[in-house]
C-alpha positions as a Python dict, from the first residue, in 0.01 Angstrom:
ca = {
    (1, 'M'): (0, 0, 0),
    (2, 'M'): (-141, 344, 88),
    (3, 'K'): (-234, 412, -275),
    (4, 'L'): (-425, 84, -290),
    (5, 'L'): (-604, 166, 37),
    (6, 'A'): (-686, 515, -96),
    (7, 'R'): (-835, 369, -415),
    (8, 'F'): (-1046, 135, -202),
    (9, 'V'): (-1173, 428, 11),
    (10, 'F'): (-1270, 620, -305),
    (11, 'W'): (-1436, 314, -462),
    (12, 'L'): (-1627, 240, -142),
    (13, 'T'): (-1749, 599, -96),
    (14, 'G'): (-1807, 686, -463),
    (15, 'W'): (-1547, 964, -477),
    (16, 'K'): (-1332, 1039, -781),
    (17, 'V'): (-1019, 1235, -854),
    (18, 'V'): (-1021, 1526, -1103),
    (19, 'G'): (-734, 1731, -1236),
    (20, 'A'): (-367, 1643, -1226),
    (21, 'W'): (-57, 1755, -1045),
    (22, 'P'): (148, 1994, -1264),
    (23, 'K'): (432, 1803, -1431),
    (24, 'D'): (780, 1877, -1302),
    (25, 'L'): (652, 2080, -1005),
    (26, 'K'): (877, 1979, -715),
    (27, 'K'): (797, 2246, -456),
    (28, 'A'): (476, 2427, -372),
    (29, 'V'): (235, 2541, -106),
    (30, 'M'): (-96, 2363, -153),
    (31, 'I'): (-406, 2517, -4),
    (32, 'A'): (-682, 2270, 79),
    (33, 'I'): (-1023, 2432, 37),
    (34, 'P'): (-1284, 2442, 169),
    (35, 'H'): (-1197, 2297, 510),
    (36, 'T'): (-1524, 2228, 694),
    (37, 'S'): (-1486, 1880, 844),
    (38, 'N'): (-1244, 1634, 1000),
    (39, 'W'): (-1331, 1404, 708),
    (40, 'D'): (-1139, 1641, 479),
    (41, 'L'): (-807, 1486, 578),
    (42, 'L'): (-922, 1134, 482),
    (43, 'Y'): (-1044, 1237, 136),
    (44, 'A'): (-763, 1484, 65),
    (45, 'R'): (-491, 1245, 174),
    (46, 'S'): (-650, 961, -24),
    (47, 'A'): (-673, 1178, -337),
    (48, 'F'): (-310, 1280, -311),
    (49, 'Y'): (-198, 918, -270),
    (50, 'I'): (-397, 828, -583),
    (51, 'M'): (-247, 1122, -779),
    (52, 'D'): (105, 1055, -649),
    (53, 'V'): (129, 1405, -504),
    (54, 'P'): (397, 1400, -232),
    (55, 'V'): (198, 1632, -8),
    (56, 'R'): (299, 1690, 353),
    (57, 'F'): (145, 1898, 630),
    (58, 'T'): (299, 2071, 928),
    (59, 'I'): (225, 2020, 1293),
    (60, 'K'): (379, 2139, 1618),
    (61, 'K'): (684, 1939, 1726),
    (62, 'E'): (528, 1876, 2066),
    (63, 'V'): (246, 1666, 1913),
    (64, 'M'): (482, 1433, 1725),
    (65, 'V'): (564, 1195, 2012),
    (66, 'G'): (496, 826, 2064),
    (67, 'P'): (239, 629, 1863),
    (68, 'L'): (43, 943, 1767),
    (69, 'G'): (361, 1095, 1623),
    (70, 'W'): (436, 780, 1425),
    (71, 'F'): (82, 778, 1285),
    (72, 'I'): (92, 1148, 1190),
    (73, 'R'): (434, 1107, 1025),
    (74, 'G'): (294, 813, 828),
    (75, 'L'): (20, 1037, 692),
    (76, 'G'): (274, 1300, 586),
    (77, 'G'): (307, 1513, 897),
    (78, 'I'): (623, 1719, 941),
    (79, 'S'): (705, 1859, 1281),
    (80, 'I'): (785, 2227, 1307),
    (81, 'D'): (1060, 2315, 1549),
    (82, 'R'): (1052, 2688, 1608),
    (83, 'K'): (1409, 2693, 1731),
    (84, 'K'): (1568, 3015, 1843),
    (85, 'I'): (1740, 3229, 1583),
    (86, 'A'): (2079, 3350, 1707),
    (87, 'G'): (1954, 3327, 2065),
    (88, 'K'): (1719, 3623, 2022),
    (89, 'R'): (1372, 3491, 1948),
    (90, 'K'): (1185, 3188, 1821),
    (91, 'Q'): (1107, 3150, 1453),
    (92, 'T'): (752, 3210, 1348),
    (93, 'Y'): (567, 2919, 1191),
    (94, 'T'): (592, 3104, 859),
    (95, 'E'): (969, 3148, 887),
    (96, 'A'): (1014, 2779, 972),
    (97, 'M'): (806, 2672, 671),
    (98, 'V'): (995, 2906, 436),
    (99, 'E'): (1322, 2760, 560),
    (100, 'M'): (1196, 2403, 511),
    (101, 'L'): (1087, 2473, 154),
    (102, 'K'): (1411, 2651, 65),
    (103, 'E'): (1624, 2365, 201),
    (104, 'A'): (1425, 2083, 38),
    (105, 'D'): (1477, 1950, -313),
    (106, 'E'): (1113, 1838, -324),
    (107, 'L'): (839, 1945, -85),
    (108, 'V'): (469, 2019, -117),
    (109, 'V'): (320, 2158, 205),
    (110, 'M'): (-57, 2149, 249),
    (111, 'V'): (-222, 2432, 444),
    (112, 'T'): (-584, 2514, 525),
    (113, 'P'): (-609, 2891, 478),
    (114, 'E'): (-927, 2918, 685),
    (115, 'G'): (-727, 2791, 984),
    (116, 'T'): (-1040, 2626, 1123),
    (117, 'R'): (-1324, 2394, 1020),
    (118, 'S'): (-1574, 2668, 1109),
    (119, 'Y'): (-1661, 2961, 888),
    (120, 'A'): (-1377, 3213, 875),
    (121, 'K'): (-1450, 3560, 743),
    (122, 'R'): (-1081, 3617, 669),
    (123, 'W'): (-824, 3362, 563),
    (124, 'K'): (-495, 3343, 748),
    (125, 'S'): (-231, 3481, 511),
    (126, 'G'): (68, 3278, 632),
    (127, 'F'): (45, 3038, 336),
    (128, 'Y'): (85, 3331, 97),
    (129, 'H'): (387, 3467, 285),
    (130, 'V'): (541, 3118, 288),
    (131, 'A'): (501, 3087, -89),
    (132, 'M'): (643, 3437, -146),
    (133, 'G'): (936, 3380, 90),
    (134, 'A'): (1023, 3040, -53),
    (135, 'E'): (956, 3155, -410),
    (136, 'V'): (719, 2868, -486),
    (137, 'P'): (372, 2861, -641),
    (138, 'I'): (44, 2804, -461),
    (139, 'V'): (-166, 2514, -587),
    (140, 'I'): (-534, 2483, -502),
    (141, 'G'): (-643, 2142, -378),
    (142, 'F'): (-1017, 2100, -330),
    (143, 'L'): (-1286, 1869, -203),
    (144, 'D'): (-1635, 1896, -348),
    (145, 'Y'): (-1870, 1687, -135),
    (146, 'K'): (-2171, 1757, -360),
    (147, 'K'): (-1997, 1606, -665),
    (148, 'K'): (-1778, 1370, -456),
    (149, 'E'): (-1469, 1503, -632),
    (150, 'A'): (-1123, 1566, -495),
    (151, 'G'): (-866, 1734, -709),
    (152, 'I'): (-621, 1994, -817),
    (153, 'G'): (-731, 2340, -925),
    (154, 'P'): (-531, 2633, -1056),
    (155, 'L'): (-166, 2712, -984),
    (156, 'I'): (-107, 3066, -863),
    (157, 'V'): (234, 3234, -872),
    (158, 'P'): (242, 3490, -589),
    (159, 'N'): (310, 3838, -727),
    (160, 'G'): (288, 4042, -406),
    (161, 'N'): (-72, 4151, -464),
    (162, 'M'): (-190, 3929, -180),
    (163, 'D'): (-546, 4057, -130),
    (164, 'E'): (-630, 4031, -500),
    (165, 'Q'): (-477, 3686, -539),
    (166, 'I'): (-645, 3551, -225),
    (167, 'E'): (-977, 3679, -357),
    (168, 'E'): (-908, 3485, -682),
    (169, 'M'): (-851, 3172, -476),
    (170, 'K'): (-1170, 3231, -277),
    (171, 'T'): (-1366, 3281, -600),
    (172, 'Y'): (-1246, 2942, -717),
    (173, 'G'): (-1327, 2790, -377),
    (174, 'R'): (-1686, 2918, -388),
    (175, 'Q'): (-1746, 2682, -681),
    (176, 'V'): (-1695, 2372, -465),
    (177, 'T'): (-1914, 2249, -182),
    (178, 'G'): (-1764, 2153, 153),
    (179, 'K'): (-1914, 1883, 373),
    (180, 'Y'): (-2082, 2160, 573),
    (181, 'P'): (-2152, 2429, 312),
    (182, 'D'): (-2257, 2695, 564),
    (183, 'Q'): (-1905, 2678, 713),
    (184, 'G'): (-1732, 2718, 376),
    (185, 'I'): (-1604, 3011, 172),
    (186, 'R'): (-1849, 3297, 121),
}
């Protein structure tokens, strides 16, 4: 049902899907770039339904209650419970995501590295640490509003050289146009 609805949204708005999900890839961190608008979730989620990418996204446990929680779960939301570790301290978001990926047989977690819809000079690096800790690749998912394309870009295997690899990802991201280009990757 959701795939059919997603195809209708793309047909109605003139968007198309480009690229393909890597065959046999069961676990990954997907970065969604650039993130400049609330509309990004509609187009990204639609594209991933069309491509049969089992993408999920994380959200604080406290938000996942009642009808809003049901709706968010239906879109692929996973609640993060930063439970205490051995009674000492709470897990970080990164630690919780690493644990989720390690325990799952199949899981693709979508993250927006800018951390905001506004221009961000520096990306948050948690997604990279999650991929390193869980020993999974990073896949670039993108939305190009100028071309009306949503798709899958390169797959990056984290090698520990975070700054260099993030710059590679940003270089790729500069080739696509967000809904609000002045808020995108520079």
